[in-house]
C-alpha positions as CSV (number, residue, x, y, z in Angstrom):
1,M,-0.2,0.0,0.1
2,E,1.3,3.5,-1.1
3,E,2.2,5.3,1.9
4,K,0.8,9.0,2.6
5,L,2.6,11.5,0.9
6,N,3.7,14.5,2.9
7,I,3.3,17.4,0.2
8,T,4.6,20.9,1.2
9,N,2.3,23.6,-0.1
10,E,4.6,26.8,0.6
11,W,7.2,27.8,-2.0
12,D,10.5,26.2,-0.7
13,K,12.4,26.1,-3.9
14,T,16.1,27.2,-4.3
15,F,15.2,29.9,-7.0
16,T,12.5,32.6,-7.1
17,L,9.1,31.9,-8.5
18,S,8.7,33.8,-11.9
19,E,5.9,36.4,-12.2
20,K,5.2,35.3,-15.9
21,V,4.1,31.5,-14.9
22,N,1.5,30.1,-13.2
23,H,2.7,27.1,-10.5
24,K,0.9,24.1,-8.6
25,K,1.8,21.0,-7.0
26,I,0.6,17.7,-8.7
27,T,0.7,14.0,-8.5
28,F,0.9,11.1,-11.1
29,H,1.6,7.4,-10.7
30,N,3.8,4.8,-12.9
31,R,3.4,1.4,-13.4
32,F,5.0,0.1,-10.3
33,G,2.2,1.5,-8.4
34,I,4.4,4.5,-6.9
35,T,2.8,8.1,-6.8
36,L,5.2,10.8,-7.9
37,V,5.0,14.4,-6.9
38,A,5.7,17.4,-9.4
39,D,5.5,20.6,-9.7
40,Q,3.9,22.0,-12.8
41,Y,4.5,25.2,-14.5
42,E,2.3,27.2,-17.5
43,P,2.8,30.7,-18.8
44,K,0.1,32.8,-17.3
45,D,-1.2,34.1,-20.6
46,Y,-1.7,31.5,-23.7
47,E,-4.3,30.4,-26.0
48,G,-5.1,27.1,-27.4
49,K,-2.9,24.0,-26.7
50,L,0.6,24.0,-24.9
51,P,3.4,22.1,-26.1
52,A,4.9,20.2,-22.9
53,I,8.0,19.2,-21.4
54,S,8.8,17.0,-18.4
55,V,12.1,17.6,-16.7
56,C,14.2,15.6,-14.1
57,G,17.5,15.6,-12.4
58,P,20.1,15.7,-11.6
59,F,20.8,12.5,-10.1
60,G,20.4,12.5,-6.4
61,A,18.8,16.4,-6.5
62,V,15.0,17.1,-6.0
63,K,12.4,19.3,-8.0
64,E,13.0,22.4,-6.1
65,Q,16.7,22.3,-7.3
66,C,17.9,22.7,-10.9
67,S,15.0,20.8,-12.6
68,G,12.3,23.0,-11.5
69,L,14.5,26.0,-12.3
70,Y,14.8,24.5,-16.2
71,A,11.1,23.9,-16.0
72,M,10.1,27.4,-14.9
73,E,12.3,28.9,-17.6
74,M,10.8,27.0,-20.0
75,A,7.2,27.7,-18.8
76,E,8.1,31.5,-19.3
77,R,8.8,30.5,-22.9
78,G,5.5,29.3,-23.7
79,F,5.6,25.4,-22.6
80,L,3.4,23.5,-19.8
81,T,6.1,22.1,-17.8
82,I,6.5,19.8,-14.9
83,A,9.4,19.1,-12.7
84,F,8.9,15.8,-10.7
85,D,10.9,14.0,-8.0
86,P,11.6,10.4,-8.7
87,S,10.3,7.3,-7.1
88,F,11.6,6.9,-3.3
89,T,12.9,10.6,-3.3
90,G,11.8,14.2,-2.3
91,E,8.2,14.1,-2.0
92,S,7.2,11.3,-4.2
93,G,6.6,8.0,-2.6
94,G,8.1,4.7,-2.6
95,S,9.6,2.5,0.3
96,P,12.2,1.9,1.4
97,R,13.5,5.6,0.4
98,Y,16.7,6.9,-1.5
99,V,16.6,3.9,-4.1
100,A,17.9,4.1,-7.7
101,S,16.9,1.9,-10.3
102,P,17.5,2.3,-13.9
103,D,14.2,0.6,-14.5
104,I,12.2,2.4,-12.2
105,N,13.7,5.5,-13.0
106,T,13.0,5.1,-16.8
107,E,9.8,4.0,-15.9
108,D,9.2,7.4,-13.9
109,F,10.2,9.5,-17.0
110,S,7.5,7.8,-19.1
111,A,4.7,7.9,-16.4
112,S,5.2,11.6,-16.7
113,I,4.3,11.4,-20.1
114,D,1.5,9.4,-19.2
115,Y,0.4,12.4,-16.9
116,L,1.0,15.2,-19.9
117,M,-1.1,13.1,-22.4
118,T,-4.2,13.3,-20.1
119,L,-4.1,17.4,-19.8
120,D,-6.6,18.8,-22.3
121,N,-4.4,21.8,-22.4
122,V,-1.7,19.7,-24.0
123,D,-0.8,19.3,-27.5
124,K,-0.3,15.5,-27.6
125,E,2.3,15.6,-30.4
126,K,4.5,18.2,-28.9
127,I,6.1,16.8,-25.8
128,A,9.6,16.7,-24.9
129,I,11.8,15.6,-22.0
130,I,14.8,17.3,-20.3
131,G,17.3,15.2,-18.2
132,I,20.0,17.0,-16.4
133,C,23.2,15.0,-15.0
134,G,22.4,11.6,-14.2
135,W,18.8,11.9,-15.4
136,G,20.5,13.3,-19.1
137,G,21.4,9.4,-19.3
138,I,18.0,8.2,-18.1
139,A,16.4,10.5,-20.4
140,L,18.0,9.1,-23.3
141,N,17.1,5.3,-22.2
142,T,13.1,6.5,-21.8
143,A,13.6,8.3,-25.6
144,S,14.7,4.9,-26.8
145,I,11.5,3.2,-25.9
146,D,8.8,6.0,-25.6
147,T,8.2,6.9,-29.1
148,R,5.4,9.9,-27.5
149,I,8.7,12.0,-27.0
150,K,9.4,14.0,-29.8
151,A,12.3,16.1,-28.4
152,T,14.9,15.1,-25.9
153,I,17.5,17.4,-23.9
154,C,20.3,16.2,-22.1
155,S,22.2,18.7,-20.0
156,T,25.6,17.9,-18.5
157,M,24.6,14.1,-18.7
158,Y,26.0,11.2,-16.8
159,N,25.9,7.8,-18.0
160,M,25.1,6.4,-14.6
161,S,25.7,2.4,-15.4
162,R,29.0,3.1,-16.8
163,V,30.3,5.4,-13.8
164,N,29.3,2.8,-11.6
165,H,30.3,-0.2,-13.5
166,N,33.9,1.4,-14.8
167,G,34.2,4.2,-12.2
168,Y,35.1,7.7,-13.4
169,F,37.1,7.8,-16.6
170,D,36.8,4.3,-17.0
171,E,39.5,3.3,-14.4
172,T,38.2,0.9,-12.3
173,T,40.1,-2.6,-12.8
174,E,38.3,-6.0,-13.0
175,D,39.2,-7.0,-9.4
176,A,38.3,-3.5,-8.3
177,L,34.8,-4.0,-9.6
178,Y,34.6,-7.6,-8.0
179,E,35.5,-6.2,-4.6
180,L,32.9,-3.5,-4.7
181,K,30.4,-6.3,-5.6
182,E,31.5,-8.1,-2.7
183,N,31.6,-5.1,-0.5
184,L,28.0,-4.2,-1.6
185,N,26.3,-7.6,-1.2
186,K,28.3,-7.6,2.2
187,Q,26.2,-4.5,3.1
188,R,22.7,-6.0,1.7
189,T,23.2,-8.7,4.7
190,I,23.9,-6.2,7.2
191,D,21.1,-4.2,6.0
192,Y,18.7,-6.8,6.2
193,Q,20.1,-7.8,9.6
194,N,19.5,-4.1,10.7
195,G,15.9,-3.8,9.1
196,N,17.3,-0.6,7.4
197,Y,19.3,0.5,4.4
198,K,23.0,2.3,5.1
199,L,23.1,5.3,3.2
200,G,26.4,6.1,1.0
201,G,26.4,10.0,1.9
202,G,25.7,13.0,-0.2
203,C,28.3,15.8,-1.0
204,L,31.2,16.9,1.3
205,E,30.4,19.8,4.0
206,L,32.0,23.0,3.0
207,P,34.6,24.2,3.2
208,V,36.2,21.0,1.2
209,P,39.6,20.2,1.4
210,E,42.3,21.6,-0.8
211,D,43.2,18.5,-2.2
212,V,39.9,17.1,-3.7
213,P,38.9,17.1,-7.2
214,F,37.8,20.4,-8.5
215,F,34.3,18.8,-9.3
216,V,33.8,17.4,-6.0
217,K,34.1,21.0,-4.9
218,D,31.6,22.2,-7.3
219,Y,28.9,19.7,-6.4
220,S,29.4,20.6,-2.6
221,E,29.1,24.5,-3.4
222,Y,26.0,23.6,-5.3
223,Y,24.5,21.0,-3.0
224,K,25.9,22.1,0.2
225,G,25.8,26.1,-0.3
226,R,23.5,28.3,-3.0
227,A,21.2,25.3,-3.7
228,Y,21.0,23.2,-0.5
229,H,17.5,21.7,0.4
230,K,16.7,19.6,3.3
231,R,14.7,16.9,0.8
232,S,17.8,16.6,-1.5
233,L,19.9,13.6,-1.2
234,N,23.0,15.0,-2.5
235,S,22.4,17.8,0.1
236,N,22.3,15.4,2.7
237,G,22.7,11.6,3.3
238,G,23.0,10.2,-0.2
239,W,21.9,7.2,-1.7
240,N,21.0,3.9,-0.5
241,M,24.4,2.5,-0.8
242,T,23.3,-0.9,-2.5
243,S,21.5,1.0,-5.3
244,A,24.8,0.7,-7.2
245,L,24.2,-2.8,-8.0
246,S,21.2,-2.4,-10.4
247,F,23.1,0.3,-12.2
248,I,26.5,-2.3,-11.9
249,N,24.8,-4.8,-13.9
250,T,23.6,-3.0,-16.7
251,P,27.2,-1.6,-18.0
252,Q,28.5,1.2,-20.1
253,H,25.3,0.7,-22.9
254,M,22.5,1.0,-20.6
255,F,21.1,3.1,-23.6
256,T,20.5,1.5,-27.0
257,Y,20.1,4.6,-28.4
258,E,17.6,3.6,-31.2
259,I,16.1,6.9,-31.2
260,R,14.4,8.5,-34.3
261,N,13.3,11.9,-32.5
262,A,15.4,14.4,-31.9
263,V,18.0,14.8,-29.7
264,L,20.2,17.3,-28.4
265,I,23.1,16.6,-25.9
266,I,24.7,19.8,-24.1
267,H,27.8,19.6,-21.9
268,G,30.6,21.9,-20.8
269,E,33.8,21.9,-22.5
270,K,35.6,21.9,-19.0
271,A,33.2,19.4,-17.2
272,H,34.9,16.3,-15.9
273,S,31.8,14.3,-17.2
274,C,32.1,15.5,-20.8
275,Y,33.0,12.2,-22.1
276,F,30.0,10.8,-21.3
277,S,27.9,13.3,-23.7
278,R,30.6,12.8,-26.2
279,D,30.4,9.0,-26.5
280,A,26.9,9.0,-26.1
281,Y,26.2,11.2,-29.1
282,N,28.7,9.4,-31.2
283,D,27.0,6.2,-30.0
284,M,24.0,7.3,-31.2
285,I,24.5,8.2,-34.8
286,K,27.0,5.4,-35.6
287,N,25.5,3.4,-38.3
288,S,21.9,5.1,-37.6
289,K,19.8,6.3,-40.4
290,Y,18.4,9.0,-38.2
291,R,21.4,11.2,-37.7
292,S,20.1,15.0,-39.1
293,N,18.0,15.5,-36.0
294,K,20.8,14.9,-33.4
295,E,23.0,17.4,-32.5
296,L,26.0,17.5,-29.5
297,L,26.7,21.4,-28.1
298,I,30.0,21.9,-26.1
299,I,29.7,25.1,-24.3
300,P,33.0,26.7,-24.1
301,N,34.7,27.0,-20.6
302,A,31.6,25.6,-18.8
303,V,32.1,23.0,-15.9
304,H,29.4,20.3,-14.9
305,T,27.5,22.5,-12.4
306,D,27.8,25.5,-14.7
307,L,24.7,23.7,-16.2
308,Y,22.6,23.3,-13.3
309,D,21.9,27.0,-12.3
310,N,24.3,29.6,-14.2
311,L,21.6,31.4,-16.3
312,E,24.7,33.1,-18.3
313,V,25.8,29.5,-19.6
314,I,22.7,27.4,-19.9
315,P,21.5,27.9,-23.5
316,F,18.0,28.2,-23.0
317,D,17.7,29.9,-26.2
318,K,19.1,27.1,-28.0
319,I,17.0,24.5,-26.0
320,E,13.5,26.5,-27.0
321,A,14.9,26.5,-30.7
322,F,15.7,22.7,-31.0
323,I,12.4,22.0,-29.1
324,K,10.1,24.0,-31.4
325,E,12.1,23.0,-34.6
326,S,11.4,19.3,-33.7
327,F,7.7,19.7,-33.2
328,K,7.5,20.9,-37.0
């Protein structure tokens, strides 16, 4: 039985509500019977049916952070948008908490399309998705199976299966991977005995040590600093540790990339994670008949978290133009 949801009614985002949009909380359910909570935005003045966008990410964030910012910005530009909390996180349902799954999270995105397809003021032929960070990869996975999605935007994407299986920069050895799996399975036994699930820990507290990689510092400055939120996993205790096992089991090419509809992949040139986007784009167009509507956009000098909330860096004009062109 689905647990009772605790939905906050006051505005508690990490950004200011635009005067150009209307906002409300909504719920929808996925095929696993989990109820998801989302923020819905739409322009205050419009006529007829609206094109729609579903937004999620980053991996371990909540809709009060950058997915909501993206959704609100796109609503200002004439779209009906939703930014949702994935299953087991934020205000959404699902127990135990803080579990990630490539299958369930892909279903979450498709379930958000189910919801949008039921709205009378949405043009059913003009629906797009935006996935940020780890949800950029999940967006590609969803687009490869859900033909209702006409345009997919991946911003500063991670391939969560690849990074869990191979480590950063594909540096994990076979023996190190086996040791990781051994440790995670030992943790499963401990969790079962204890009746709860150990969390892996969120971002480092500020100030971070000087000797950490620059992207670790960037993450902490976002999640522990300017965009801290009490419901965000990355801002607090992190994911259930053993969630990594399901991603390890779908290594590297979790995504089939058999996508006929339009895809725009955006990444910062200086981002540690840029190789995920470059490789995803190359895999998607290789031996494909559907290359003309695929695009890779590299933002000069931008780092990973610049595409979270830096309005001078995020190419919203390009995102808007690409989606609208895809709908023609």
